[in-house]
PDB file of N, CA, C, O and CB in Angstrom:
ATOM      1  N   UNK A   1       3.320  -8.796 -18.463  1.00  0.00           N
ATOM      2  CA  UNK A   1       2.224  -7.860 -18.293  1.00  0.00           C
ATOM      3  C   UNK A   1       1.143  -8.206 -19.301  1.00  0.00           C
ATOM      4  O   UNK A   1       1.431  -8.514 -20.457  1.00  0.00           O
ATOM      5  CB  UNK A   1       2.701  -6.390 -18.463  1.00  0.00           C
ATOM      6  N   UNK A   2      -0.096  -8.155 -18.855  1.00  0.00           N
ATOM      7  CA  UNK A   2      -1.235  -8.470 -19.701  1.00  0.00           C
ATOM      8  C   UNK A   2      -1.902  -7.190 -20.173  1.00  0.00           C
ATOM      9  O   UNK A   2      -1.640  -6.109 -19.648  1.00  0.00           O
ATOM     10  CB  UNK A   2      -2.238  -9.356 -18.955  1.00  0.00           C
ATOM     11  N   UNK A   3      -2.770  -7.324 -21.174  1.00  0.00           N
ATOM     12  CA  UNK A   3      -3.579  -6.196 -21.602  1.00  0.00           C
ATOM     13  C   UNK A   3      -5.035  -6.588 -21.525  1.00  0.00           C
ATOM     14  O   UNK A   3      -5.381  -7.752 -21.723  1.00  0.00           O
ATOM     15  CB  UNK A   3      -3.204  -5.744 -23.029  1.00  0.00           C
ATOM     16  N   UNK A   4      -5.896  -5.619 -21.236  1.00  0.00           N
ATOM     17  CA  UNK A   4      -7.324  -5.915 -21.189  1.00  0.00           C
ATOM     18  C   UNK A   4      -7.920  -5.774 -22.585  1.00  0.00           C
ATOM     19  O   UNK A   4      -7.186  -5.602 -23.558  1.00  0.00           O
ATOM     20  CB  UNK A   4      -8.050  -4.981 -20.188  1.00  0.00           C
ATOM     21  N   UNK A   5      -9.253  -5.846 -22.691  1.00  0.00           N
ATOM     22  CA  UNK A   5      -9.884  -5.809 -24.009  1.00  0.00           C
ATOM     23  C   UNK A   5      -9.699  -4.468 -24.707  1.00  0.00           C
ATOM     24  O   UNK A   5      -9.882  -4.384 -25.921  1.00  0.00           O
ATOM     25  CB  UNK A   5     -11.357  -6.114 -23.884  1.00  0.00           C
ATOM     26  N   UNK A   6      -9.342  -3.421 -23.976  1.00  0.00           N
ATOM     27  CA  UNK A   6      -9.110  -2.108 -24.572  1.00  0.00           C
ATOM     28  C   UNK A   6      -7.646  -1.901 -24.949  1.00  0.00           C
ATOM     29  O   UNK A   6      -7.284  -0.853 -25.485  1.00  0.00           O
ATOM     30  CB  UNK A   6      -9.553  -1.017 -23.616  1.00  0.00           C
ATOM     31  N   UNK A   7      -6.813  -2.882 -24.675  1.00  0.00           N
ATOM     32  CA  UNK A   7      -5.400  -2.768 -24.987  1.00  0.00           C
ATOM     33  C   UNK A   7      -4.602  -2.053 -23.916  1.00  0.00           C
ATOM     34  O   UNK A   7      -3.412  -1.798 -24.099  1.00  0.00           O
ATOM     35  CB  UNK A   7      -5.228  -2.064 -26.279  1.00  0.00           C
ATOM     36  N   UNK A   8      -5.241  -1.722 -22.792  1.00  0.00           N
ATOM     37  CA  UNK A   8      -4.543  -1.051 -21.699  1.00  0.00           C
ATOM     38  C   UNK A   8      -3.722  -2.065 -20.915  1.00  0.00           C
ATOM     39  O   UNK A   8      -4.171  -3.192 -20.705  1.00  0.00           O
ATOM     40  CB  UNK A   8      -5.544  -0.324 -20.769  1.00  0.00           C
ATOM     41  N   UNK A   9      -2.528  -1.682 -20.480  1.00  0.00           N
ATOM     42  CA  UNK A   9      -1.729  -2.626 -19.682  1.00  0.00           C
ATOM     43  C   UNK A   9      -2.368  -2.869 -18.323  1.00  0.00           C
ATOM     44  O   UNK A   9      -2.926  -1.953 -17.719  1.00  0.00           O
ATOM     45  CB  UNK A   9      -0.296  -2.102 -19.499  1.00  0.00           C
ATOM     46  N   UNK A  10      -2.285  -4.098 -17.849  1.00  0.00           N
ATOM     47  CA  UNK A  10      -2.790  -4.461 -16.529  1.00  0.00           C
ATOM     48  C   UNK A  10      -1.660  -5.090 -15.741  1.00  0.00           C
ATOM     49  O   UNK A  10      -0.851  -5.846 -16.280  1.00  0.00           O
ATOM     50  CB  UNK A  10      -4.004  -5.428 -16.630  1.00  0.00           C
ATOM     51  N   UNK A  11      -1.616  -4.770 -14.461  1.00  0.00           N
ATOM     52  CA  UNK A  11      -0.624  -5.367 -13.575  1.00  0.00           C
ATOM     53  C   UNK A  11      -1.091  -6.748 -13.144  1.00  0.00           C
ATOM     54  O   UNK A  11      -2.276  -7.068 -13.231  1.00  0.00           O
ATOM     55  CB  UNK A  11      -0.373  -4.468 -12.343  1.00  0.00           C
ATOM     56  N   UNK A  12      -0.167  -7.552 -12.687  1.00  0.00           N
ATOM     57  CA  UNK A  12      -0.521  -8.861 -12.150  1.00  0.00           C
ATOM     58  C   UNK A  12      -1.392  -8.662 -10.913  1.00  0.00           C
ATOM     59  O   UNK A  12      -1.120  -7.750 -10.133  1.00  0.00           O
ATOM     60  CB  UNK A  12       0.755  -9.695 -11.808  1.00  0.00           C
ATOM     61  N   UNK A  13      -2.419  -9.468 -10.703  1.00  0.00           N
ATOM     62  CA  UNK A  13      -3.326  -9.251  -9.579  1.00  0.00           C
ATOM     63  C   UNK A  13      -2.685  -9.427  -8.210  1.00  0.00           C
ATOM     64  O   UNK A  13      -3.214  -8.919  -7.222  1.00  0.00           O
ATOM     65  CB  UNK A  13      -4.476 -10.176  -9.692  1.00  0.00           C
ATOM     66  N   UNK A  14      -1.558 -10.133  -8.123  1.00  0.00           N
ATOM     67  CA  UNK A  14      -0.952 -10.388  -6.821  1.00  0.00           C
ATOM     68  C   UNK A  14      -0.140  -9.205  -6.298  1.00  0.00           C
ATOM     69  O   UNK A  14       0.207  -9.172  -5.118  1.00  0.00           O
ATOM     70  CB  UNK A  14      -0.070 -11.604  -6.902  1.00  0.00           C
ATOM     71  N   UNK A  15       0.166  -8.233  -7.160  1.00  0.00           N
ATOM     72  CA  UNK A  15       0.932  -7.074  -6.720  1.00  0.00           C
ATOM     73  C   UNK A  15       0.228  -5.806  -7.153  1.00  0.00           C
ATOM     74  O   UNK A  15      -0.320  -5.741  -8.253  1.00  0.00           O
ATOM     75  CB  UNK A  15       2.364  -7.114  -7.278  1.00  0.00           C
ATOM     76  N   UNK A  16       0.238  -4.799  -6.298  1.00  0.00           N
ATOM     77  CA  UNK A  16      -0.330  -3.507  -6.657  1.00  0.00           C
ATOM     78  C   UNK A  16       0.636  -2.752  -7.545  1.00  0.00           C
ATOM     79  O   UNK A  16       1.806  -3.118  -7.665  1.00  0.00           O
ATOM     80  CB  UNK A  16      -0.663  -2.686  -5.402  1.00  0.00           C
ATOM     81  N   UNK A  17       0.143  -1.702  -8.163  1.00  0.00           N
ATOM     82  CA  UNK A  17       1.033  -0.991  -9.079  1.00  0.00           C
ATOM     83  C   UNK A  17       2.076  -0.168  -8.341  1.00  0.00           C
ATOM     84  O   UNK A  17       3.056   0.270  -8.943  1.00  0.00           O
ATOM     85  CB  UNK A  17       0.231  -0.093  -9.992  1.00  0.00           C
ATOM     86  N   UNK A  18       1.877   0.047  -7.046  1.00  0.00           N
ATOM     87  CA  UNK A  18       2.862   0.770  -6.256  1.00  0.00           C
ATOM     88  C   UNK A  18       3.646  -0.162  -5.333  1.00  0.00           C
ATOM     89  O   UNK A  18       4.373   0.306  -4.457  1.00  0.00           O
ATOM     90  CB  UNK A  18       2.180   1.854  -5.441  1.00  0.00           C
ATOM     91  N   UNK A  19       3.509  -1.443  -5.517  1.00  0.00           N
ATOM     92  CA  UNK A  19       4.181  -2.403  -4.648  1.00  0.00           C
ATOM     93  C   UNK A  19       5.689  -2.365  -4.888  1.00  0.00           C
ATOM     94  O   UNK A  19       6.146  -2.267  -6.027  1.00  0.00           O
ATOM     95  CB  UNK A  19       3.634  -3.827  -4.883  1.00  0.00           C
ATOM     96  N   UNK A  20       6.452  -2.442  -3.803  1.00  0.00           N
ATOM     97  CA  UNK A  20       7.906  -2.485  -3.907  1.00  0.00           C
ATOM     98  C   UNK A  20       8.333  -3.877  -4.349  1.00  0.00           C
ATOM     99  O   UNK A  20       7.635  -4.856  -4.082  1.00  0.00           O
ATOM    100  CB  UNK A  20       8.575  -2.105  -2.558  1.00  0.00           C
ATOM    101  N   UNK A  21       9.468  -3.972  -5.018  1.00  0.00           N
ATOM    102  CA  UNK A  21       9.964  -5.295  -5.406  1.00  0.00           C
ATOM    103  C   UNK A  21      10.225  -6.167  -4.183  1.00  0.00           C
ATOM    104  O   UNK A  21      10.491  -5.659  -3.094  1.00  0.00           O
ATOM    105  CB  UNK A  21      11.246  -5.162  -6.237  1.00  0.00           C
ATOM    106  N   UNK A  22      10.147  -7.469  -4.368  1.00  0.00           N
ATOM    107  CA  UNK A  22      10.383  -8.418  -3.277  1.00  0.00           C
ATOM    108  C   UNK A  22      11.784  -8.204  -2.708  1.00  0.00           C
ATOM    109  O   UNK A  22      12.762  -8.177  -3.455  1.00  0.00           O
ATOM    110  CB  UNK A  22      10.210  -9.885  -3.768  1.00  0.00           C
ATOM    111  N   UNK A  23      11.881  -8.053  -1.390  1.00  0.00           N
ATOM    112  CA  UNK A  23      13.175  -7.893  -0.736  1.00  0.00           C
ATOM    113  C   UNK A  23      13.701  -6.466  -0.725  1.00  0.00           C
ATOM    114  O   UNK A  23      14.817  -6.227  -0.263  1.00  0.00           O
ATOM    115  CB  UNK A  23      14.169  -8.766  -1.397  1.00  0.00           C
ATOM    116  N   UNK A  24      12.920  -5.512  -1.224  1.00  0.00           N
ATOM    117  CA  UNK A  24      13.372  -4.120  -1.252  1.00  0.00           C
ATOM    118  C   UNK A  24      13.389  -3.553   0.166  1.00  0.00           C
ATOM    119  O   UNK A  24      12.559  -3.937   0.990  1.00  0.00           O
ATOM    120  CB  UNK A  24      12.460  -3.262  -2.171  1.00  0.00           C
ATOM    121  N   UNK A  25      14.317  -2.648   0.463  1.00  0.00           N
ATOM    122  CA  UNK A  25      14.339  -2.042   1.800  1.00  0.00           C
ATOM    123  C   UNK A  25      13.125  -1.141   2.000  1.00  0.00           C
ATOM    124  O   UNK A  25      12.586  -0.597   1.037  1.00  0.00           O
ATOM    125  CB  UNK A  25      15.639  -1.236   2.012  1.00  0.00           C
ATOM    126  N   UNK A  26      12.702  -0.988   3.239  1.00  0.00           N
ATOM    127  CA  UNK A  26      11.567  -0.120   3.561  1.00  0.00           C
ATOM    128  C   UNK A  26      11.968   1.337   3.346  1.00  0.00           C
ATOM    129  O   UNK A  26      13.104   1.724   3.617  1.00  0.00           O
ATOM    130  CB  UNK A  26      11.089  -0.348   5.026  1.00  0.00           C
ATOM    131  N   UNK A  27      11.036   2.130   2.864  1.00  0.00           N
ATOM    132  CA  UNK A  27      11.299   3.547   2.627  1.00  0.00           C
ATOM    133  C   UNK A  27      11.646   4.220   3.959  1.00  0.00           C
ATOM    134  O   UNK A  27      10.991   3.948   4.965  1.00  0.00           O
ATOM    135  CB  UNK A  27      10.068   4.241   1.956  1.00  0.00           C
ATOM    136  N   UNK A  28      12.657   5.090   3.988  1.00  0.00           N
ATOM    137  CA  UNK A  28      13.070   5.701   5.258  1.00  0.00           C
ATOM    138  C   UNK A  28      12.002   6.591   5.891  1.00  0.00           C
ATOM    139  O   UNK A  28      12.045   6.816   7.101  1.00  0.00           O
ATOM    140  CB  UNK A  28      14.317   6.509   5.042  1.00  0.00           C
ATOM    141  N   UNK A  29      11.052   7.102   5.120  1.00  0.00           N
ATOM    142  CA  UNK A  29       9.995   7.938   5.687  1.00  0.00           C
ATOM    143  C   UNK A  29       8.959   7.108   6.440  1.00  0.00           C
ATOM    144  O   UNK A  29       8.161   7.662   7.196  1.00  0.00           O
ATOM    145  CB  UNK A  29       9.314   8.740   4.587  1.00  0.00           C
ATOM    146  N   UNK A  30       8.958   5.795   6.246  1.00  0.00           N
ATOM    147  CA  UNK A  30       8.017   4.913   6.934  1.00  0.00           C
ATOM    148  C   UNK A  30       8.742   4.315   8.136  1.00  0.00           C
ATOM    149  O   UNK A  30       9.430   3.302   8.016  1.00  0.00           O
ATOM    150  CB  UNK A  30       7.469   3.786   5.975  1.00  0.00           C
ATOM    151  N   UNK A  31       8.582   4.943   9.279  1.00  0.00           N
ATOM    152  CA  UNK A  31       9.258   4.499  10.492  1.00  0.00           C
ATOM    153  C   UNK A  31       8.197   4.241  11.555  1.00  0.00           C
ATOM    154  O   UNK A  31       7.806   5.156  12.280  1.00  0.00           O
ATOM    155  CB  UNK A  31      10.307   5.554  10.983  1.00  0.00           C
ATOM    156  N   UNK A  32       7.734   3.005  11.649  1.00  0.00           N
ATOM    157  CA  UNK A  32       6.663   2.666  12.571  1.00  0.00           C
ATOM    158  C   UNK A  32       7.093   2.760  14.031  1.00  0.00           C
ATOM    159  O   UNK A  32       6.240   2.822  14.916  1.00  0.00           O
ATOM    160  CB  UNK A  32       6.162   1.279  12.279  1.00  0.00           C
ATOM    161  N   UNK A  33       8.384   2.771  14.300  1.00  0.00           N
ATOM    162  CA  UNK A  33       8.841   2.889  15.682  1.00  0.00           C
ATOM    163  C   UNK A  33       8.572   4.286  16.244  1.00  0.00           C
ATOM    164  O   UNK A  33       8.627   4.477  17.459  1.00  0.00           O
ATOM    165  CB  UNK A  33      10.333   2.568  15.774  1.00  0.00           C
ATOM    166  N   UNK A  34       8.283   5.258  15.388  1.00  0.00           N
ATOM    167  CA  UNK A  34       8.006   6.624  15.846  1.00  0.00           C
ATOM    168  C   UNK A  34       6.513   6.903  15.973  1.00  0.00           C
ATOM    169  O   UNK A  34       6.128   8.041  16.243  1.00  0.00           O
ATOM    170  CB  UNK A  34       8.630   7.627  14.895  1.00  0.00           C
ATOM    171  N   UNK A  35       5.672   5.908  15.789  1.00  0.00           N
ATOM    172  CA  UNK A  35       4.223   6.084  15.867  1.00  0.00           C
ATOM    173  C   UNK A  35       3.822   6.404  17.304  1.00  0.00           C
ATOM    174  O   UNK A  35       4.066   5.588  18.192  1.00  0.00           O
ATOM    175  CB  UNK A  35       3.484   4.816  15.364  1.00  0.00           C
ATOM    176  N   UNK A  36       3.207   7.579  17.569  1.00  0.00           N
ATOM    177  CA  UNK A  36       2.823   7.920  18.938  1.00  0.00           C
ATOM    178  C   UNK A  36       1.652   7.090  19.457  1.00  0.00           C
ATOM    179  O   UNK A  36       1.468   6.982  20.670  1.00  0.00           O
ATOM    180  CB  UNK A  36       2.473   9.381  19.017  1.00  0.00           C
ATOM    181  N   UNK A  37       0.871   6.511  18.577  1.00  0.00           N
ATOM    182  CA  UNK A  37      -0.285   5.694  18.959  1.00  0.00           C
ATOM    183  C   UNK A  37      -0.230   4.361  18.215  1.00  0.00           C
ATOM    184  O   UNK A  37      -1.043   4.130  17.319  1.00  0.00           O
ATOM    185  CB  UNK A  37      -1.622   6.439  18.656  1.00  0.00           C
ATOM    186  N   UNK A  38       0.703   3.483  18.562  1.00  0.00           N
ATOM    187  CA  UNK A  38       0.847   2.244  17.792  1.00  0.00           C
ATOM    188  C   UNK A  38      -0.411   1.384  17.834  1.00  0.00           C
ATOM    189  O   UNK A  38      -0.980   1.137  18.897  1.00  0.00           O
ATOM    190  CB  UNK A  38       2.025   1.444  18.313  1.00  0.00           C
ATOM    191  N   UNK A  39      -0.825   0.938  16.667  1.00  0.00           N
ATOM    192  CA  UNK A  39      -1.986   0.062  16.566  1.00  0.00           C
ATOM    193  C   UNK A  39      -3.316   0.780  16.597  1.00  0.00           C
ATOM    194  O   UNK A  39      -4.358   0.152  16.412  1.00  0.00           O
ATOM    195  CB  UNK A  39      -1.952  -0.923  17.657  1.00  0.00           C
ATOM    196  N   UNK A  40      -3.307   2.091  16.827  1.00  0.00           N
ATOM    197  CA  UNK A  40      -4.562   2.859  16.892  1.00  0.00           C
ATOM    198  C   UNK A  40      -4.670   3.731  15.644  1.00  0.00           C
ATOM    199  O   UNK A  40      -3.827   4.602  15.431  1.00  0.00           O
ATOM    200  CB  UNK A  40      -4.627   3.740  18.193  1.00  0.00           C
ATOM    201  N   UNK A  41      -5.693   3.511  14.817  1.00  0.00           N
ATOM    202  CA  UNK A  41      -5.840   4.352  13.623  1.00  0.00           C
ATOM    203  C   UNK A  41      -6.288   5.760  14.019  1.00  0.00           C
ATOM    204  O   UNK A  41      -7.423   5.952  14.456  1.00  0.00           O
ATOM    205  CB  UNK A  41      -6.855   3.723  12.633  1.00  0.00           C
ATOM    206  N   UNK A  42      -5.411   6.730  13.869  1.00  0.00           N
ATOM    207  CA  UNK A  42      -5.746   8.092  14.273  1.00  0.00           C
ATOM    208  C   UNK A  42      -6.069   8.986  13.075  1.00  0.00           C
ATOM    209  O   UNK A  42      -6.169  10.205  13.216  1.00  0.00           O
ATOM    210  CB  UNK A  42      -4.600   8.691  15.068  1.00  0.00           C
ATOM    211  N   UNK A  43      -6.231   8.388  11.912  1.00  0.00           N
ATOM    212  CA  UNK A  43      -6.489   9.164  10.709  1.00  0.00           C
ATOM    213  C   UNK A  43      -7.857   8.856  10.090  1.00  0.00           C
ATOM    214  O   UNK A  43      -8.261   9.495   9.118  1.00  0.00           O
ATOM    215  CB  UNK A  43      -5.401   8.906   9.694  1.00  0.00           C
ATOM    216  N   UNK A  44      -8.552   7.894  10.648  1.00  0.00           N
ATOM    217  CA  UNK A  44      -9.814   7.461  10.061  1.00  0.00           C
ATOM    218  C   UNK A  44     -10.990   8.236  10.647  1.00  0.00           C
ATOM    219  O   UNK A  44     -10.915   8.781  11.748  1.00  0.00           O
ATOM    220  CB  UNK A  44     -10.013   5.962  10.278  1.00  0.00           C
ATOM    221  N   UNK A  45     -12.066   8.269   9.886  1.00  0.00           N
ATOM    222  CA  UNK A  45     -13.302   8.891  10.346  1.00  0.00           C
ATOM    223  C   UNK A  45     -13.829   8.107  11.543  1.00  0.00           C
ATOM    224  O   UNK A  45     -13.801   6.876  11.526  1.00  0.00           O
ATOM    225  CB  UNK A  45     -14.364   8.948   9.203  1.00  0.00           C
ATOM    226  N   UNK A  46     -14.308   8.789  12.578  1.00  0.00           N
ATOM    227  CA  UNK A  46     -14.839   8.071  13.747  1.00  0.00           C
ATOM    228  C   UNK A  46     -16.022   7.175  13.380  1.00  0.00           C
ATOM    229  O   UNK A  46     -16.791   7.488  12.471  1.00  0.00           O
ATOM    230  CB  UNK A  46     -15.266   9.069  14.828  1.00  0.00           C
ATOM    231  N   UNK A  47     -16.155   6.068  14.089  1.00  0.00           N
ATOM    232  CA  UNK A  47     -17.276   5.154  13.862  1.00  0.00           C
ATOM    233  C   UNK A  47     -18.583   5.818  14.254  1.00  0.00           C
ATOM    234  O   UNK A  47     -18.652   6.553  15.238  1.00  0.00           O
ATOM    235  CB  UNK A  47     -17.085   3.847  14.651  1.00  0.00           C
ATOM    236  N   UNK A  48     -19.611   5.551  13.474  1.00  0.00           N
ATOM    237  CA  UNK A  48     -20.948   6.056  13.794  1.00  0.00           C
ATOM    238  C   UNK A  48     -21.738   4.925  14.414  1.00  0.00           C
ATOM    239  O   UNK A  48     -22.241   4.057  13.701  1.00  0.00           O
ATOM    240  CB  UNK A  48     -21.674   6.618  12.527  1.00  0.00           C
ATOM    241  N   UNK A  49     -21.857   4.921  15.737  1.00  0.00           N
ATOM    242  CA  UNK A  49     -22.549   3.829  16.435  1.00  0.00           C
ATOM    243  C   UNK A  49     -24.013   4.107  16.597  1.00  0.00           C
ATOM    244  O   UNK A  49     -24.738   3.289  17.163  1.00  0.00           O
ATOM    245  CB  UNK A  49     -21.934   3.590  17.788  1.00  0.00           C
TER     246      UNK A  49
END
């Protein structure tokens, strides 16, 4: 782990701070097979055309 000029810890740029370890099982609450609209973002703000 690196520190920035303020001495704060920084994560490696290739992984987010909430990234699961390599090879970790998927969280049971994330079940994409139950998605009623697969591939369609139903949570985003509508496009303004």
